[in-house]
C-alpha positions, 0 to 999 in steps of 0.5 A, a space after each residue: 711211846 713205852 709200847 703203848 699203841 698209837 691209834 684207837 684202832 690199835 688200842 682197841 685190837 690189843 683190848 680184844 687180845 689180852 682178854 682172851 679167856 673171858 672174851 672167848 667163854 663170853 663169845 661163846 655163852 652169849 652165841 649159845 643164848 642166841 642159838 638157843 633163842 632162834 631155835 625157840 620158834 623152830 621147837 614150837 613149830 615142830 610141836 604143833 606138826 608132830 604133837 598138836 596136829 596129832 594128837 600125840 600126848 608122848 610126842 607133846 610131852 617129849 616136845 615140851 620137855 625139849 623146850 623147856 631144856 632149851 629155855 634153861 640152856 638159853 637163860 643160863 648162857 645168858 647169865 654166865 656170858 654176860 657175867 663175862 662180858 662184864 668181867 672183861 669190860 670193866 678188867 679192861 677199864 681198870 688197865 686203860 685207867 692205869 694205863 692213864 694215870 702211869 702216863 700222867 705220873 710219869 716223871 718225863 712229863 705230857 708235852 701240851 698236857 690237857 688241863 686236870 679236868 680233861 686227863 680226869 675225864 679220860 681216865 673215867 668215861 674215856 676209858 670206860 667206853 674204849 673198854 666196852 669194845 669186849 661187849 660189843 665184839 662179843 655182842 656182833 659174833 652173838 648176833 652173827 650166829 643168830 643170823 646163821 641159826 635163824 637162815 639155816 632153819 628157814 633154809 630147812 623150810 624153804 630155799 629162798 627164804 634162807 638166801 633171802 635171810 642169808 643175802 638181806 641181813 649182811 647188806 641191811 647191817 651194811 647199810 648201817 654201818 655208813 652212819 658209823 663215821 658220823 656217829 663217831 664224828 658226834 661222840 668224839 665232840 661230844 666227849 671233847 666237849 665235856 671233857 673241857 666242862 669237866 676241866 673248867 669245873 674242877 678249876 673253879 672247885 679248886 679256885 672258889 676261895 680266890 674267886 669269893 676274894 675277887 668278887 669274881 663268883 658271877 664271871 665264873 659262873 657265865 664262862 661255866 655256864 657257856 661251857 657247859 652250854 657247848 656241851 649239852 648242845 653237842 651231847 644233843 647232837 650226839 644223842 640225835 646221831 644215836 637215835 637215828 642209828 637205833 631208829 634206822 636198825 629198828 626199822 631195817 630190820 622191822 621191815 626186813 621182818 615183815 619181808 620174811 613173814 610177807 614171803 612165807 605167807 604167800 608160800 603158805 597159801 599155795 600149800 608150801 608149808 605146814 601149820 608148824 612151818 609158818 609159824 615157824 617161819 613168823 617167828 623167825 621173822 618177827 625173832 630177826 630183830 633182835 640179832 640185827 638190833 644186837 649187831 646195830 648196838 655193837 656197832 654204836 658202841 664200836 662207834 663210841 670205843 673209837 672215839 674214846 680210844 683216839 682221846 686215851 691214845 692220846 694222853 698215852 702217845 703223848 710226846 715227853 716233855 723231858 727226854 729221857 737219859 741216863 740216871 745221874 750218879 749221887 754226888 755231893 749235890 752241886 747245883 749251877 745255873 749258868 744262865 742265871 749267874 749262881 752256883 750253889 756249893 754242896 752243902 750250902 744253905 742258900 737263900 734266894 731273894 726275887 722281888 718281881 716274883 715272875 723270877 721265883 716261879 721261873 725259877 722253881 719251874 726250871 728245878 722242879 721240872 715243870 718247863 724243859 730244861 735246856 742244854 747248859 741251863 742247869 748243871 746238877 754236880 757238874 752235869 748237864 740235868 738236860 741230859 739226865 733221866 727226870 726221874 733220877 733228877 728228882 729223887 736228887 732235886 726235890 722242889 717243894 712249891 709254894 702251893 702246898 699239895 696233900 692228900 685224903 689220909 692220916 697225918 702218917 700218910 700225909 707225910 710219909 705218902 710211901 708208908 716206909 718211915 717209922 713213926 719216929 722219924 715222922 714225927 722229927 720231921 714234924 718237929 724240925 718243920 715246927 709242927 710239933 703240936 701235931 703229934 697224932 699220926 693219926 689225925 684225919 687229912 681231908 682232900 687237899 689237907 682242907 681239914 688242916 689250917 693254911 699254916 699246919 697245911 704248909 707245915 706238914 708238908 715241909 716236914 714230907 720234904 724234910 723227910 725225904 733227906 734229899 741231896 739237894 732241897 728246894 723250898 718255895 715260901 715254906 713260912 708264909 702262912 705262919 706266924 714269927 715264933 713258928 717261923 723261928 722254929 722252922 728256920 732252927 729246924 731247917 739249920 739243923 736237920 739240913 746241915 751238910 745237905 744242900 739248900 735252897 730257899 726261895 722267900 723273903 722271910 728274914 728269919 729263914 734269910 738270916 741263917 742262909 751262908 749266902 743270899 743271891 738277889 734276882 732282877 730280870 732273871 739273872 743274879 743282881 747281888 750276893 752276899 749275907 742277908 746282913 750285908 744286904 740289909 743295908 740296900 734299899 731295895 734288899 731292905 724294901 723286899 725282905 725286912 717287914 
């Protein structure tokens, strides 16, 4: 969907393609660093043969000067190469996080969306691991360069040794890669379990007050402990796989280096090389462990990146909950639900009373787009919403749910997240929402509005909805946390601000229902009664649901 890669391999290839300059600079500089590292034993051997053995002071000075230059080049190459690696890695991580966030916020929604904690884990941990493919790719080229330089150096001294390195190294790396699928599976399992644990932790933090209220803290703690234990076991299995992979890399490179040094020692005993050449071969044999280790480390990071990329792709390529369609044209704001059996005239203020809270939740979920709309289920100005663009529908039909969500910032940003409304308009919306006492727009609002009381949060959310001035506004129990006097102020403010605009109040508040043009009573998902608040109050069932 929207041009996103549909496979983990495709996402990783795209990550490499969209950072050509940083990846190229990192690869070039790290390859230069590894080439210089490989030349250090060669420089030492040349110094021994041409300066130490001959006792030539000028040759010794020249050799030491050249070696110093070599160290300066390799240190600076690593410094700037690593800088480009980290910049490319973090840039790709940022881009992936933005893509995941955009996909989650897409008004078309996600089918089968994972819990919030899992999405958070995907947008953070998985995006970072997938972005690390930049580092892995540059290390593969750098390690290969070091092996080629080492092989050329050995070929210049002994053809059999050089051929042995050219043949043996790819075999060793190929054998190590046989462990890669196993490592990928273990890593993918670990990341999935960690994501589930993060989701459980998010749910617990969000529902702490509820859990305390029903005294279910111990049960929730036990559930989280079991989830965390599974994540721990999965992490230990993944760590075991990583340890096995690294151990195999170290063992393989060590045995290979020992074999090269042993062959070189045998050749030296037969007089086939000088002392300086023997020192060079032994130094190169020891150095071979570094590029082989780099290739092994890169293989591990690729396996982790592949597992994380699969999780990122799962979010990016998820099917939309609401299919795309044309943007609805502006209209008067008539709202019709044929299957429920009611019609809201343009500009009318209509109340909805649902004795069964499930009926109210289902209605609000339908109007708010939290579930798919079937053809003919919801009409906006006579047009089937199922065939319209969700973002366009949301621009005309705004639903403010009962559960208030506020973001950290100031009171102004809480009421006007876009930051485009004049202060006078923001204050007017607060006044209409019965929140005239909250006049300091720079008042700090903490995460989820915890610095505000329940009634203040409810009124700020209502002010936010009123400031949008949508053609159709749906409010679900907007006054359950305020006192009777404030509720009357809100009812008066709603009538003043929403005059001439369609408003649907899903509530049991007599103060709000008394100002509605009509009141609909829902039972079993259909309209059971239709009339004014005063007329319906004579019905015992209605009175039981509303009058308090």
